[in-house]
N, C-alpha and C positions, 0 to 999 in steps of 0.2 A: 594567274596566281591562285594558289590554293587558298580556300576559305574554310571556316569551321563547318559550314553547312555542306559544302561539297565533299569534305573529308568524311563526314559521318555518312552521307548518302552513298558514296562510292564503297565504303567499307561494308555497309549494310547489304548493298546489292551483291558485292563480292561474296558475302557469306550466304547469299540466297534467302535473305530475310525480308519479310514485308513489314510495313509500319505497324500493322496489327500484331505481328509477332513481338515487336519491341514493346508495344502497349501492354501486352499480357505479362511481360517479364518485369517491367519497371513501374507498372500501374500508372502510367501517364497517358492521357488520351491521345489518340492518333492525330487529331487536328493540331495539337501543340507540338508533336514531333515533326509534323509536316512544316509548321511555321519555323521550327529550328533549322530544318534542312534548307528552307527557302530564305533563311536569315531575315524573317519578317519580325524584327524586334518590337515593332509597334503593337504586335499582337499580345504582348505580355504586360502585366501590371507593374513589374519590378525586375530590376537586374538580378536580384537574389533568386527569383524563380528560374530565370534563364540559366544561371550558373548551376543551380541544383539539378535541373534536367540534364544539362551537359555532362555533369559528373556521372550520373546514372547511365546515361546513354553511352558514353565512352567506355564505361566499365563493362557493359554488356558486350560491346564490340571488341573488348580487349585492347583498347587504345589508351595511351597515356593521357589521363585527364588533365594533367598539368599543361601539356602541350596544347590540348584542345582549348583549355581556358585561355592560354596565351594567344591563340589565334582569335578567339572571341573578343578578348580585350582590344586587340589590334583593330579588328573590324568595327567593334562597337564605338571605340573612341574617335573613329573617323566621322561618325554621325555628329552633326552640329547640335541636333536636338532629337530626342526620342520621346514622343508623347505616349505614355502608357495608358492603356485602358483602365478604368476603375472597376473595383469590386469583382476581381477575377481571381482572388487569392485561392479559392477552393475549387474553381471550375475545372482546373487542369487535372484534378484527381478523378480517378475512375469511380464508378458507383460502388464497386467492391471495396475500394479503399475507404470511401466515405462510410460504408456500412461498418467496417471494422473500427473506424474512429468513433462512430456513434456508440457502438457496443462498449468500447473502452471508456467513454465518458459516462455511460450508464453504470458500469461496474464501479468506477471511481466515485460516482455520486452515492451509490448504495453503500460503499465502504464508509464514507464520511457520515452518512445517516446512522448506520449501525454503531459506529464509534461514538457518535454524539449521544445516542440513546444509552449505550453502555456507560458512558461517563456520568450521565444524569442518574442512572440507576445506582451506580456506585456512590455518588455523592449523597443521595437521599436514603440509601439503605443503611441499616444498623450493622455493626461489625459481624463478620462471620465467626462461627464457633464450631469446633469439633472436639468431642471428648475422645481422647486416644486411649486412656486407661483410667480406672480398671474396667474390664469388660463385664464384670459381674457386679451385682448390687447387694448380695447376701454374703456375710462373713460369719465366722464362728470363733476362731482363736486369735485373729489379728488384733493387735492393739492400735496400730496405725496403718493407714493406707496412703499410697501416693497417688494423687490425682494429677493426671497429665492431660493438658488440653492444647489446642492450637487455635490461634486467631490472627488477625492482621498485625503485622509487626509494629504499626504505629498506634495500636489500640491501648488504652489505659485499662489495667485489670485491677479490681479490688475484690478481696474475699475476706469476709468477717472484719472489715475495716482496715485490712492490711493491704498495702500496695504490692502487687506481684509483678515481677518483670519477666518478659519473655526474651528468648534469644533472637538472633537475626532471621530465623525461619518462622518466628511467631509462636514457638513452642514454650510453654511454661509448666511449672510443677508446683504443687501445693500438698503439704502433708496434713492429713486430717486424722485427729485422734478419735478413735471409735469408742462410744459408750454403748452399753446394752440397749437394745431396742432400735429406735429410729434415729438416724443421724442425717440431718438436713443441712445442705450447703447451698449458698446462693453466690453465684459468680457474676459480678457486675462488670460490664464492658462499656467503655466510652470510646467511640470512634473519633478519628481525627476530624470528621465532619460534624461532630457534636451530637451524633445520634447515640442513644443509649439502649442497652438491652440487658436483661437479667436472666441468667440461666439457673434454674433450680434443679438440684440433683439430690436424691435421697438414697442412703445406704443403710442396711440393716445388719445389726449384730445379734446373733441368736443368744438367748440366755442359756447358760450351761445347764 
């Protein structure tokens, strides 16, 4: 009577493959593949590991994994009791697979560390500010200039005691009346985290 182990072994040999060839393709150690072919289920720690290996093994041999699993369940259920070995969950992985898993965990850990640091920096930092216009500070004939800036969209902006509102991109505008000589403006920003910053800008109008 055909069994799952004999089916896999016969198909592998028919294709001229060694267990070492299968190991390289599905990253499962040869000793576990041998245990599968010999139907030594006590060699494994869980039925889940066996079914996982069977799916990959049958896929490489172009066999129907559903039929292979059906043979396995039939043979497996005949056992009155299967005592699994303990602490073998990662032993069936090759060293190459373990290396990639370790690298993946390191990258994931670094991502969370950098994200945490970024969040801390954002929380403790004052609001960002960029002056978009005007690009110059000296004027001659202008009576008024439009000051355009950009900050965080949830930042509170106050200029000369007046609350200024930005759009959804964080851009705001303020019209400043110019007098002759020095014109100083202070832009007060209050972030959502409670941090404050005051930006001072000075514009000059030349005397005719």
